[in-house]
C-alpha positions, 0 to 999 in steps of 0.5 A: 619300726626301729626299737633303738631310738636313743643315741649316746655320743662319746669321745675317746682318746686315740689310746682308748679307741685302740683299747676298745678295738683291742678288746672287741678283737679278743671277743670276736666282735666286729660291731662297735656299737653292739660290743659297747652296748653289751659292755654298758648293759651287761658288763661289770664294775668291780671296786676293791678298796685297796686300803684293806689290802694295805692293811693286811699287808702292814699286819703281816709285816708286824707279825713277821717283825715280832717273829723275827725278834722272838727268834733272835731272842730265842737264839740269844737267851735259849728261852721264849717269853709267854708275852711274846707268843701272846703278842703273836697270837693277837696280831694274827687274830687282827690280821685274820679279821682284816683278811675275812673282810677282804675275802668277804668282798671278793665272795660278793664279786663272785656271787654276782658274777655267778648269778648273772651267768646262771640267769643268762643260761636260763 
């Protein structure tokens, strides 16, 4: 008796078909139905919010500008103000907070992948 009785039909563009075949070749698979079934049931979908990465980049740019301004002032006047150092510390704290959120997202993805690998070995 057949165990696979449900059928799913999909249409793909020629480029998508070529991409699927290329991925199959990379994996050494020759059965497209089996390949797609494994990807659909055991594959991963990653979502990384690009806003977090853009915010980290923006904050790094702010810190860089602050440091450049302080360096110019120090070279011109020979002194650095305590407020300037505080501004950099605050900006650095903010970027570390944002970066921590981004890293936690990557750690969650890593944990899911590792749990899946361990469960497949058992």
